[in-house]
C-alpha positions in Angstrom: 21.3 11.4 15.6 20.4 15.0 14.8 17.3 16.3 16.6 14.4 17.7 14.5 14.2 21.1 16.3 11.8 22.7 13.8 8.8 20.8 15.4 7.8 19.8 11.9 6.8 16.2 11.7 8.8 14.2 9.3 7.0 11.8 6.9 8.3 9.1 4.7 6.0 7.9 1.8 7.0 4.8 -0.2 5.8 4.2 -3.7 5.4 7.9 -4.3 6.2 8.0 -8.0 2.5 7.7 -9.0 -1.1 7.2 -7.9 -2.0 7.2 -4.3 1.6 7.6 -3.0 2.1 10.8 -5.0 -1.3 12.1 -3.8 -0.4 11.3 -0.2 2.8 13.2 -0.5 1.2 16.3 -1.9 -1.4 16.3 0.9 1.2 16.0 3.6 3.2 18.8 2.1 0.1 21.0 2.3 -0.2 20.0 5.9 3.2 21.4 6.6 5.2 18.2 7.1 8.7 17.5 6.0 8.0 14.9 3.4 10.5 12.4 2.1 9.3 10.4 -0.9 10.9 7.2 -2.2 10.4 5.0 -5.3 12.5 3.2 -7.9 11.7 5.8 -10.5 13.1 9.0 -8.9 12.5 11.0 -12.1 8.8 10.5 -11.6 8.9 12.5 -8.4 10.3 15.7 -9.9 7.0 17.5 -9.5 7.0 16.5 -5.8 10.5 18.0 -5.4 9.2 21.2 -6.9 6.5 21.3 -4.3 9.0 20.8 -1.5 9.3 17.1 -1.1 12.7 15.4 -0.7 12.8 12.5 -3.2 15.2 9.6 -2.8 15.7 6.6 -5.0 14.8 3.3 -3.2 13.7 -0.2 -4.2 11.6 -1.6 -1.4 13.3 -5.0 -1.9 16.9 -3.6 -1.6 18.0 -3.5 2.1 21.1 -1.5 1.4 19.0 1.2 -0.3 16.5 1.1 2.6 19.4 1.5 5.1 20.8 4.5 3.1 17.4 6.3 3.1 17.0 5.8 6.9 20.5 7.0 7.6 19.9 10.1 5.4 16.7 11.0 7.1 18.1 10.5 10.6 21.2 12.5 9.8 19.2 15.5 8.3 16.0 15.5 10.3 16.5 13.2 13.3 14.2 10.4 12.3 10.7 9.7 11.0 7.5 10.6 12.8 5.1 9.2 10.1 5.8 6.2 7.9 3.3 5.5 5.1 4.0 2.0 3.7 2.4 2.4 0.2 4.8 0.7 -2.2 3.3 -2.5 -3.6 1.9 -4.1 -6.7 -0.7 -6.7 -7.7 0.4 -9.9 -9.4 -2.4 -11.8 -11.0 -2.5 -15.2 -12.7 -3.8 -18.7 -11.9 -2.1 -20.1 -8.8 -1.2 -23.2 -10.8 0.5 -21.2 -13.5 2.4 -18.7 -11.3 6.0 -19.7 -10.5 7.0 -19.9 -6.9 9.8 -17.4 -7.7 7.3 -14.9 -8.9 5.2 -15.5 -5.8 8.2 -14.9 -3.6 8.8 -11.6 -5.3 5.2 -10.6 -4.7 5.8 -11.2 -1.0 9.2 -9.4 -1.1 7.6 -6.3 -2.4 4.2 -6.3 -0.5 5.3 -7.7 2.8 9.0 -8.4 3.5 10.4 -5.2 2.1 7.8 -3.2 4.0 8.6 -5.1 7.1 12.3 -4.5 6.9 11.8 -0.7 6.4 9.4 -0.7 9.4 12.0 -2.4 11.5 14.5 0.3 10.7 12.0 3.1 11.5 10.7 1.8 14.8 13.8 2.5 17.0 13.7 6.3 16.6 9.9 6.4 17.1 10.3 4.3 20.2 13.0 6.6 21.6 10.8 9.6 21.0 7.7 7.9 22.5 5.5 8.5 19.6 4.9 7.9 15.9 2.5 6.6 13.3 2.9 3.8 10.9 0.2 3.7 8.2 0.1 0.5 6.1 -1.7 0.7 2.8 -3.4 -2.7 2.4 -6.5 -3.2 0.3 -10.0 -4.6 0.7 -8.1 -7.5 -1.0 -6.8 -8.1 2.5 -10.3 -9.1 3.6 -11.8 -10.5 0.4 -10.6 -12.5 -2.6 -10.9 -12.7 -6.3 -10.1 -15.4 -8.9 -6.5 -15.3 -10.3 -5.4 -13.2 -7.4 -4.2 -15.9 -5.0 -0.7 -14.6 -4.4 -1.7 -10.9 -4.3 -4.5 -11.5 -1.8 -2.1 -13.7 0.3 0.2 -10.8 0.7 -2.6 -8.4 1.7 -4.2 -10.9 4.1 -0.7 -11.3 5.6 -0.2 -7.6 5.9 -3.5 -7.2 7.8 -2.5 -9.8 10.4 1.0 -8.5 10.6 -0.2 -5.0 11.2 -2.6 -6.1 13.9 0.2 -7.8 15.8 2.5 -4.8 15.3 -0.2 -2.5 16.7 -0.4 -4.5 20.0 3.4 -4.6 20.3 4.0 -0.9 19.7 1.1 0.7 21.7 3.2 0.6 24.9 5.6 3.0 23.1 3.0 5.5 22.0 3.3 4.3 18.3 0.0 3.9 16.3 -0.4 1.4 13.6 -3.1 2.1 11.1 -4.4 0.0 8.1 -5.8 1.6 5.0 -8.1 -0.5 2.8 -8.7 1.0 -0.6 -11.3 -0.4 -3.0 -11.0 0.0 -6.7 -8.9 3.2 -7.3 -7.8 4.9 -10.5 -4.1 4.0 -10.4 -1.5 2.0 -12.4 -2.6 -1.1 -10.6 -4.7 -2.5 -13.5 -2.1 -1.7 -16.1 0.7 -3.4 -14.1 -1.3 -6.5 -13.5 -3.0 -7.1 -16.8 -0.1 -7.9 -19.1 1.7 -10.4 -16.9 -1.7 -12.1 -16.1 -2.4 -12.6 -19.8 1.1 -14.0 -20.3 0.7 -16.5 -17.4 -2.9 -17.6 -17.8 -4.3 -16.1 -21.0 -3.7 -19.1 -23.3 -4.3 -22.3 -21.2 -7.0 -23.8 -19.1 -7.7 -20.5 -17.4 -8.0 -18.4 -20.6 -11.7 -17.8 -20.3 -11.4 -16.6 -16.7 -8.5 -14.5 -17.6 -10.4 -12.8 -20.4 -13.2 -12.0 -18.0 -10.9 -10.5 -15.4 -9.1 -8.4 -18.0 -12.4 -6.9 -19.1 -13.3 -6.1 -15.5 -9.9 -4.6 -14.7 -9.9 -2.4 -17.8 -13.3 -1.0 -16.8 -12.2 -0.3 -13.3 -8.7 1.0 -13.7 -8.3 2.1 -17.3 -11.7 3.5 -18.3 -12.4 5.6 -15.2 -14.5 3.1 -13.3 -12.5 3.4 -10.0 -12.5 6.0 -7.4 -10.0 8.9 -7.4 -6.9 8.5 -5.3 -8.0 11.6 -3.3 -10.7 9.4 -1.6 -7.9 7.4 0.1 -5.9 10.5 0.8 -8.7 11.8 2.9 -8.5 8.6 5.0 -4.8 9.0 5.4 -5.2 12.6 6.6 -7.9 11.5 9.1 -5.4 9.1 10.5 -2.6 11.6 10.5 -4.6 14.3 12.3 -6.3 12.0 14.8 -4.8 11.8 18.4 -6.3 8.3 18.6 -6.8 7.1 15.0 -9.0 4.1 14.1 -7.2 0.8 13.5 -8.7 0.6 10.0 -10.1 2.9 7.3 -11.7 1.7 4.1 -13.1 3.6 1.1 -13.3 3.5 -2.7 -15.5 1.8 -5.2 -16.8 -1.6 -4.0 -15.2 -1.3 -0.5 -18.3 -0.9 1.6 -20.3 -3.5 -0.3 -17.7 -6.2 -0.5 -16.6 -5.8 3.1 -20.2 -5.9 4.3 -21.0 -9.1 2.3 -17.8 -10.8 3.3 -18.5 -10.1 7.0 -22.2 -11.1 7.2 -22.7 -13.6 4.4 -21.4 -17.1 3.8 -18.4 -18.0 1.8 -20.6 -19.5 -0.9 -22.7 -16.3 -1.1 -19.5 -14.3 -1.5 -18.2 -16.7 -4.1 -21.4 -16.2 -6.2 -21.2 -12.4 -5.9 -17.5 -12.3 -7.0 -18.1 -14.7 -9.9 -21.1 -12.7 -11.1 -18.8 -9.7 -11.4 -16.4 -11.4 -13.7 -18.8 -13.0 -16.2 
């Protein structure tokens, strides 16, 4: 393995073709890091390459592609100091009307692919005795919404997985940080709306689906959400901190929903959520 003698930290950002991932990469480049960016749509990262990033094509569910990316980074820069697990998507639809195959794919993207990549990154961090792993979860890892059963399941799983990983890696000087965005202006709503309507827009859950679509279009397509930069600030706090917090949360609805979920009953939270989707 080639040593990184430049003293520049090496970062890997997944899901960097748009939204928060692209914003994270730009901020890390401005901080002076060597930044590798990966996504399925490598052409969407051309502007990052012009800024100095090193884009590589990678599908988070393809282990051979993950292996190739890790081998390239270790060969050229001696390993990764900062991993930002940002790749993911939200699959919505009634639990009853979502196929188990689709549910498995949601887990492959949001948890298992991320987990395999992290397994491949840890050995070099452990050898160096330091590193940071930042997992982009969601307030959806602490709360819940109708028609989001499988998406929320992956984010709840990521929260618990990250907590366990933090305890396991602390002995090696490796920090594990969870980022919990609220409603952010990204492609999230656009990606989830069409498939949700296809699954649940014409049957017994049609009325609920229509309400969720209206809410999502307001939050993600009509400027109702927070800018990605709100979350980028949290990432930079974690990157700069010698002893980062275990969790950072921000974005529209984040503080309110997390507060209500923590201090009020399940039924009270149910009523709040359902009042938002009327």
